[in-house]
DRENLOKOL-930827 format. One record per residue (C-alpha): chain; residue number from 1; residue in three letters; x, y, z. Coordinates in nm, 2 decimals, always signed. Example, Ala and Ser with C-alpha at 12.3 -4.5 7.8 and 13.67 -1.06 7.14 Angstrom:
NODE   marfi   gukol   zalum       c1       c2       c3
NODE       A       1     Ala    +1.23    -0.45    +0.78
NODE       A       2     Ser    +1.37    -0.11    +0.71
REM end
This chain:
NODE   marfi   gukol   zalum       c1       c2       c3
NODE       A       1     Unk    +0.00    +0.00    +0.00
NODE       A       2     Unk    +0.14    +0.34    -0.10
NODE       A       3     Unk    +0.22    +0.58    +0.19
NODE       A       4     Unk    -0.04    +0.84    +0.26
NODE       A       5     Unk    +0.03    +1.19    +0.12
NODE       A       6     Unk    -0.21    +1.48    +0.21
NODE       A       7     Unk    -0.37    +1.66    -0.08
NODE       A       8     Unk    -0.19    +1.99    -0.02
NODE       A       9     Unk    +0.15    +1.85    -0.10
NODE       A      10     Unk    +0.07    +1.79    -0.46
NODE       A      11     Unk    -0.12    +2.12    -0.48
NODE       A      12     Unk    +0.19    +2.31    -0.36
NODE       A      13     Unk    +0.43    +2.11    -0.59
NODE       A      14     Unk    +0.21    +2.21    -0.89
NODE       A      15     Unk    +0.23    +2.57    -0.80
NODE       A      16     Unk    -0.15    +2.59    -0.73
NODE       A      17     Unk    -0.13    +2.68    -0.36
NODE       A      18     Unk    +0.01    +3.02    -0.43
NODE       A      19     Unk    -0.27    +3.10    -0.67
NODE       A      20     Unk    -0.52    +3.00    -0.40
NODE       A      21     Unk    -0.35    +3.22    -0.15
NODE       A      22     Unk    -0.36    +3.52    -0.37
NODE       A      23     Unk    -0.73    +3.47    -0.46
NODE       A      24     Unk    -0.83    +3.42    -0.09
NODE       A      25     Unk    -0.63    +3.72    +0.03
NODE       A      26     Unk    -0.79    +3.94    -0.24
NODE       A      27     Unk    -1.13    +3.85    -0.10
NODE       A      28     Unk    -1.03    +4.02    +0.23
NODE       A      29     Unk    -1.02    +4.36    +0.07
NODE       A      30     Unk    -1.39    +4.36    +0.04
NODE       A      31     Unk    -1.47    +4.06    +0.24
NODE       A      32     Unk    -1.70    +3.79    +0.09
NODE       A      33     Unk    -1.52    +3.49    +0.24
NODE       A      34     Unk    -1.85    +3.37    +0.40
NODE       A      35     Unk    -2.22    +3.40    +0.33
NODE       A      36     Unk    -2.25    +3.72    +0.54
NODE       A      37     Unk    -2.06    +3.91    +0.26
NODE       A      38     Unk    -1.99    +4.21    +0.49
NODE       A      39     Unk    -1.76    +4.36    +0.23
NODE       A      40     Unk    -1.54    +4.53    +0.49
NODE       A      41     Unk    -1.17    +4.59    +0.42
NODE       A      42     Unk    -1.02    +4.34    +0.66
NODE       A      43     Unk    -0.67    +4.42    +0.53
NODE       A      44     Unk    -0.72    +4.77    +0.67
NODE       A      45     Unk    -0.85    +4.65    +1.00
NODE       A      46     Unk    -1.22    +4.69    +0.93
NODE       A      47     Unk    -1.43    +4.43    +1.11
NODE       A      48     Unk    -1.75    +4.26    +1.00
NODE       A      49     Unk    -1.97    +4.00    +1.15
NODE       A      50     Unk    -1.67    +3.78    +1.23
NODE       A      51     Unk    -1.49    +4.05    +1.42
NODE       A      52     Unk    -1.16    +3.94    +1.26
NODE       A      53     Unk    -0.93    +4.17    +1.07
NODE       A      54     Unk    -0.62    +4.07    +0.88
NODE       A      55     Unk    -0.48    +3.84    +1.14
NODE       A      56     Unk    -0.65    +3.52    +1.27
NODE       A      57     Unk    -0.72    +3.50    +1.64
NODE       A      58     Unk    -0.65    +3.17    +1.82
NODE       A      59     Unk    -0.81    +3.07    +2.15
NODE       A      60     Unk    -0.61    +2.75    +2.21
NODE       A      61     Unk    -0.44    +2.46    +2.04
NODE       A      62     Unk    -0.38    +2.11    +2.17
NODE       A      63     Unk    -0.41    +1.73    +2.10
NODE       A      64     Unk    -0.78    +1.68    +2.15
NODE       A      65     Unk    -0.93    +1.34    +2.26
NODE       A      66     Unk    -1.29    +1.43    +2.26
NODE       A      67     Unk    -1.34    +1.43    +1.88
NODE       A      68     Unk    -1.48    +1.14    +1.67
NODE       A      69     Unk    -1.27    +0.81    +1.70
NODE       A      70     Unk    -1.14    +0.82    +1.34
NODE       A      71     Unk    -0.98    +1.16    +1.41
NODE       A      72     Unk    -0.85    +1.09    +1.76
NODE       A      73     Unk    -0.68    +0.75    +1.73
NODE       A      74     Unk    -0.41    +0.70    +1.99
NODE       A      75     Unk    -0.25    +1.04    +1.99
NODE       A      76     Unk    -0.53    +1.29    +1.95
NODE       A      77     Unk    -0.66    +1.53    +1.69
NODE       A      78     Unk    -0.45    +1.84    +1.66
NODE       A      79     Unk    -0.71    +2.11    +1.72
NODE       A      80     Unk    -0.66    +2.48    +1.66
NODE       A      81     Unk    -0.96    +2.67    +1.80
NODE       A      82     Unk    -1.01    +3.00    +1.61
NODE       A      83     Unk    -1.17    +3.28    +1.80
NODE       A      84     Unk    -1.49    +3.45    +1.67
NODE       A      85     Unk    -1.74    +3.29    +1.43
NODE       A      86     Unk    -1.94    +3.40    +1.12
NODE       A      87     Unk    -2.25    +3.21    +1.24
NODE       A      88     Unk    -2.27    +3.29    +1.62
NODE       A      89     Unk    -2.54    +3.06    +1.74
NODE       A      90     Unk    -2.70    +3.20    +2.05
NODE       A      91     Unk    -2.67    +2.86    +2.23
NODE       A      92     Unk    -2.29    +2.82    +2.15
NODE       A      93     Unk    -2.11    +2.60    +2.40
NODE       A      94     Unk    -1.80    +2.80    +2.33
NODE       A      95     Unk    -1.97    +3.14    +2.37
NODE       A      96     Unk    -1.67    +3.30    +2.53
NODE       A      97     Unk    -1.47    +3.22    +2.22
NODE       A      98     Unk    -1.72    +3.27    +1.94
NODE       A      99     Unk    -1.91    +3.57    +2.08
NODE       A     100     Unk    -1.68    +3.73    +2.34
NODE       A     101     Unk    -1.36    +3.69    +2.15
NODE       A     102     Unk    -1.13    +3.53    +2.40
NODE       A     103     Unk    -0.80    +3.46    +2.23
NODE       A     104     Unk    -0.48    +3.61    +2.09
NODE       A     105     Unk    -0.39    +3.74    +1.75
NODE       A     106     Unk    -0.18    +3.49    +1.56
NODE       A     107     Unk    +0.06    +3.58    +1.28
NODE       A     108     Unk    +0.11    +3.35    +0.98
NODE       A     109     Unk    +0.44    +3.23    +1.11
NODE       A     110     Unk    +0.29    +3.15    +1.45
NODE       A     111     Unk    +0.00    +2.96    +1.29
NODE       A     112     Unk    +0.24    +2.76    +1.08
NODE       A     113     Unk    +0.45    +2.68    +1.39
NODE       A     114     Unk    +0.14    +2.56    +1.58
NODE       A     115     Unk    +0.06    +2.31    +1.30
NODE       A     116     Unk    +0.41    +2.18    +1.32
NODE       A     117     Unk    +0.40    +2.16    +1.70
NODE       A     118     Unk    +0.09    +1.95    +1.69
NODE       A     119     Unk    +0.24    +1.72    +1.43
NODE       A     120     Unk    +0.55    +1.68    +1.63
NODE       A     121     Unk    +0.33    +1.59    +1.93
NODE       A     122     Unk    +0.21    +1.29    +1.73
NODE       A     123     Unk    -0.14    +1.42    +1.64
NODE       A     124     Unk    -0.30    +1.24    +1.35
NODE       A     125     Unk    -0.43    +1.55    +1.18
NODE       A     126     Unk    -0.45    +1.93    +1.20
NODE       A     127     Unk    -0.81    +2.01    +1.30
NODE       A     128     Unk    -0.91    +2.37    +1.22
NODE       A     129     Unk    -1.21    +2.45    +1.44
NODE       A     130     Unk    -1.43    +2.74    +1.32
NODE       A     131     Unk    -1.21    +2.82    +1.02
NODE       A     132     Unk    -1.47    +2.97    +0.78
NODE       A     133     Unk    -1.37    +3.33    +0.84
NODE       A     134     Unk    -0.99    +3.27    +0.83
NODE       A     135     Unk    -0.95    +3.06    +0.52
NODE       A     136     Unk    -0.70    +3.31    +0.36
NODE       A     137     Unk    -0.49    +3.30    +0.68
NODE       A     138     Unk    -0.50    +2.92    +0.69
NODE       A     139     Unk    -0.38    +2.89    +0.33
NODE       A     140     Unk    -0.09    +3.14    +0.38
NODE       A     141     Unk    +0.02    +2.97    +0.70
NODE       A     142     Unk    -0.01    +2.62    +0.54
NODE       A     143     Unk    +0.24    +2.73    +0.27
NODE       A     144     Unk    +0.50    +2.80    +0.55
NODE       A     145     Unk    +0.41    +2.48    +0.74
NODE       A     146     Unk    +0.46    +2.26    +0.44
NODE       A     147     Unk    +0.81    +2.41    +0.40
NODE       A     148     Unk    +0.86    +2.32    +0.76
NODE       A     149     Unk    +0.77    +1.96    +0.70
NODE       A     150     Unk    +0.39    +1.93    +0.76
NODE       A     151     Unk    +0.27    +1.60    +0.63
NODE       A     152     Unk    -0.05    +1.51    +0.81
NODE       A     153     Unk    -0.42    +1.55    +0.70
NODE       A     154     Unk    -0.61    +1.87    +0.74
NODE       A     155     Unk    -0.96    +1.88    +0.89
NODE       A     156     Unk    -1.20    +2.16    +0.81
NODE       A     157     Unk    -1.43    +2.17    +1.12
NODE       A     158     Unk    -1.70    +2.42    +1.04
NODE       A     159     Unk    -2.06    +2.52    +1.12
NODE       A     160     Unk    -2.16    +2.44    +0.76
NODE       A     161     Unk    -2.22    +2.81    +0.69
NODE       A     162     Unk    -1.97    +2.82    +0.41
NODE       A     163     Unk    -1.97    +2.97    +0.06
NODE       A     164     Unk    -1.92    +2.72    -0.22
NODE       A     165     Unk    -1.69    +2.97    -0.39
NODE       A     166     Unk    -1.46    +2.98    -0.08
NODE       A     167     Unk    -1.47    +2.60    -0.05
NODE       A     168     Unk    -1.35    +2.57    -0.41
NODE       A     169     Unk    -1.03    +2.75    -0.30
NODE       A     170     Unk    -0.98    +2.46    -0.05
NODE       A     171     Unk    -1.00    +2.19    -0.31
NODE       A     172     Unk    -0.68    +2.00    -0.32
NODE       A     173     Unk    -0.59    +2.14    +0.03
NODE       A     174     Unk    -0.84    +2.00    +0.28
NODE       A     175     Unk    -0.83    +1.62    +0.33
NODE       A     176     Unk    -1.12    +1.58    +0.57
NODE       A     177     Unk    -1.43    +1.80    +0.59
NODE       A     178     Unk    -1.62    +1.79    +0.91
NODE       A     179     Unk    -1.92    +2.03    +0.89
NODE       A     180     Unk    -2.23    +2.07    +1.10
NODE       A     181     Unk    -2.57    +2.05    +0.94
NODE       A     182     Unk    -2.75    +2.23    +1.22
NODE       A     183     Unk    -3.11    +2.32    +1.11
NODE       A     184     Unk    -3.35    +2.25    +0.83
NODE       A     185     Unk    -3.61    +2.52    +0.91
NODE       A     186     Unk    -3.51    +2.87    +0.80
NODE       A     187     Unk    -3.72    +3.02    +1.08
NODE       A     188     Unk    -3.52    +2.82    +1.34
NODE       A     189     Unk    -3.19    +2.93    +1.18
NODE       A     190     Unk    -3.31    +3.29    +1.20
NODE       A     191     Unk    -3.41    +3.26    +1.56
NODE       A     192     Unk    -3.09    +3.10    +1.67
NODE       A     193     Unk    -2.82    +3.25    +1.44
NODE       A     194     Unk    -2.98    +3.54    +1.25
NODE       A     195     Unk    -2.92    +3.33    +0.94
NODE       A     196     Unk    -3.24    +3.23    +0.77
NODE       A     197     Unk    -3.04    +3.12    +0.47
NODE       A     198     Unk    -2.84    +2.86    +0.67
NODE       A     199     Unk    -3.03    +2.55    +0.55
NODE       A     200     Unk    -2.98    +2.64    +0.19
NODE       A     201     Unk    -2.62    +2.74    +0.24
NODE       A     202     Unk    -2.53    +2.43    +0.44
NODE       A     203     Unk    -2.69    +2.20    +0.19
NODE       A     204     Unk    -2.48    +2.35    -0.10
NODE       A     205     Unk    -2.17    +2.35    +0.12
NODE       A     206     Unk    -2.20    +1.98    +0.22
NODE       A     207     Unk    -2.26    +1.87    -0.14
NODE       A     208     Unk    -1.95    +2.06    -0.25
NODE       A     209     Unk    -1.74    +1.92    +0.03
NODE       A     210     Unk    -1.84    +1.57    -0.07
NODE       A     211     Unk    -1.77    +1.64    -0.43
NODE       A     212     Unk    -1.41    +1.72    -0.34
NODE       A     213     Unk    -1.33    +1.44    -0.09
NODE       A     214     Unk    -1.60    +1.18    -0.11
NODE       A     215     Unk    -1.70    +0.94    +0.17
NODE       A     216     Unk    -1.48    +0.91    +0.47
NODE       A     217     Unk    -1.18    +0.68    +0.42
NODE       A     218     Unk    -0.99    +0.51    +0.70
NODE       A     219     Unk    -0.65    +0.36    +0.71
NODE       A     220     Unk    -0.56    +0.01    +0.84
NODE       A     221     Unk    -0.56    +0.15    +1.20
NODE       A     222     Unk    -0.91    +0.31    +1.16
NODE       A     223     Unk    -0.77    +0.66    +1.13
NODE       A     224     Unk    -0.94    +0.90    +0.89
NODE       A     225     Unk    -0.73    +1.01    +0.59
NODE       A     226     Unk    -0.98    +1.17    +0.36
NODE       A     227     Unk    -1.35    +1.23    +0.31
NODE       A     228     Unk    -1.66    +1.38    +0.47
NODE       A     229     Unk    -1.76    +1.34    +0.83
NODE       A     230     Unk    -2.10    +1.51    +0.91
NODE       A     231     Unk    -2.21    +1.64    +1.25
NODE       A     232     Unk    -2.57    +1.70    +1.36
NODE       A     233     Unk    -2.66    +1.83    +1.70
NODE       A     234     Unk    -3.00    +1.70    +1.82
NODE       A     235     Unk    -3.20    +2.00    +1.97
NODE       A     236     Unk    -3.50    +2.03    +2.20
NODE       A     237     Unk    -3.85    +1.99    +2.05
NODE       A     238     Unk    -3.70    +1.86    +1.72
NODE       A     239     Unk    -3.58    +2.21    +1.64
NODE       A     240     Unk    -3.29    +2.08    +1.43
NODE       A     241     Unk    -3.52    +1.90    +1.18
NODE       A     242     Unk    -3.31    +1.58    +1.20
NODE       A     243     Unk    -3.54    +1.37    +0.97
NODE       A     244     Unk    -3.52    +1.63    +0.69
NODE       A     245     Unk    -3.15    +1.68    +0.73
NODE       A     246     Unk    -3.08    +1.31    +0.71
NODE       A     247     Unk    -3.31    +1.25    +0.42
NODE       A     248     Unk    -3.12    +1.53    +0.23
NODE       A     249     Unk    -2.78    +1.37    +0.31
NODE       A     250     Unk    -2.90    +1.02    +0.21
NODE       A     251     Unk    -3.06    +1.14    -0.12
NODE       A     252     Unk    -2.83    +1.42    -0.23
NODE       A     253     Unk    -2.49    +1.34    -0.08
NODE       A     254     Unk    -2.44    +0.98    +0.01
NODE       A     255     Unk    -2.60    +0.71    +0.22
NODE       A     256     Unk    -2.25    +0.61    +0.31
NODE       A     257     Unk    -2.18    +0.94    +0.48
NODE       A     258     Unk    -2.02    +0.90    +0.82
NODE       A     259     Unk    -2.25    +1.08    +1.06
NODE       A     260     Unk    -2.22    +1.18    +1.42
NODE       A     261     Unk    -2.57    +1.23    +1.57
NODE       A     262     Unk    -2.48    +1.43    +1.89
NODE       A     263     Unk    -2.67    +1.44    +2.21
NODE       A     264     Unk    -2.47    +1.69    +2.41
NODE       A     265     Unk    -2.69    +2.00    +2.36
NODE       A     266     Unk    -2.72    +2.20    +2.68
NODE       A     267     Unk    -2.84    +2.56    +2.73
NODE       A     268     Unk    -2.54    +2.78    +2.69
NODE       A     269     Unk    -2.48    +3.14    +2.59
NODE       A     270     Unk    -2.82    +3.31    +2.56
NODE       A     271     Unk    -3.02    +2.99    +2.53
NODE       A     272     Unk    -3.16    +3.02    +2.87
NODE       A     273     Unk    -3.35    +3.34    +2.76
NODE       A     274     Unk    -3.53    +3.14    +2.48
NODE       A     275     Unk    -3.80    +2.91    +2.61
NODE       A     276     Unk    -3.75    +2.64    +2.34
NODE       A     277     Unk    -3.38    +2.63    +2.40
NODE       A     278     Unk    -3.37    +2.64    +2.78
NODE       A     279     Unk    -3.36    +2.26    +2.84
NODE       A     280     Unk    -3.15    +1.96    +2.75
NODE       A     281     Unk    -3.26    +1.70    +2.49
NODE       A     282     Unk    -3.45    +1.41    +2.63
NODE       A     283     Unk    -3.35    +1.05    +2.57
NODE       A     284     Unk    -3.67    +1.00    +2.37
NODE       A     285     Unk    -3.59    +1.29    +2.15
NODE       A     286     Unk    -3.23    +1.16    +2.09
NODE       A     287     Unk    -3.34    +0.81    +2.01
NODE       A     288     Unk    -3.60    +0.94    +1.77
NODE       A     289     Unk    -3.33    +1.14    +1.59
NODE       A     290     Unk    -3.11    +0.83    +1.55
NODE       A     291     Unk    -3.41    +0.63    +1.42
NODE       A     292     Unk    -3.49    +0.91    +1.17
NODE       A     293     Unk    -3.13    +0.89    +1.04
NODE       A     294     Unk    -3.14    +0.51    +1.00
NODE       A     295     Unk    -3.48    +0.53    +0.84
NODE       A     296     Unk    -3.34    +0.78    +0.59
NODE       A     297     Unk    -3.08    +0.52    +0.49
NODE       A     298     Unk    -2.78    +0.64    +0.68
NODE       A     299     Unk    -2.57    +0.35    +0.81
NODE       A     300     Unk    -2.23    +0.48    +0.92
NODE       A     301     Unk    -2.24    +0.64    +1.26
NODE       A     302     Unk    -1.98    +0.77    +1.50
NODE       A     303     Unk    -1.95    +0.53    +1.80
NODE       A     304     Unk    -1.79    +0.66    +2.12
REM end
């Protein structure tokens, strides 16, 4: 069996990475990186919905053992938590990071260095958490990290609120896409994230991600090397629309999609101020969500 090589190595060798970097950086001048399309000049320090200027802001980085088993393996997933978010769910479990901005500005050299530190610690992958608003910075830092010897898969761990045009810049760069598909009902998306277009955007994003990398592939040790891993958080009173989301995935993406149906919703952030969000999910609600996924034809599930 040939040794694994992440997609970005060939992309850089062909000279394509530099073109992607230039295109992504140009988008920061009148920012349309994400669906919010704020059109602020982030290169001049203007801030839009994501509250991030030219430099990425990092909250923390570490080998993480709480992710899905194919990412964690024996030595952990090398997570880099980016501060701020373009979606900003009002129930976010990382509210202090996504809304309040806890973190420190991180130059491109620092970000490249973090990737190499995580690789040297034995992590199986580099896991970019909430990366949507910092795609240009990730691409630029990756160029440096490759020169420094980076050779492990890249994971794009996003809310699903991603523009297809931006995702196309990541083709041949990202090995594993791990998006959320949070809601099916535009009214719920508006209530929780001020993003009524979320279902439409996420649907297109997931289709594009799968087009690029296909179904999740594992090596002989059960570690993910390439493909799509979908997350779906079950919410109180069936607010997430699990049945509709899973039917879409089965019929328009792949019945072989590796899915994590998550039961860890708890009222965080401003959720306690919204009646429908102010409680945890019941066992009955969670079991129904899993059944809906199976009934839709999904058969690959994360098992913790």
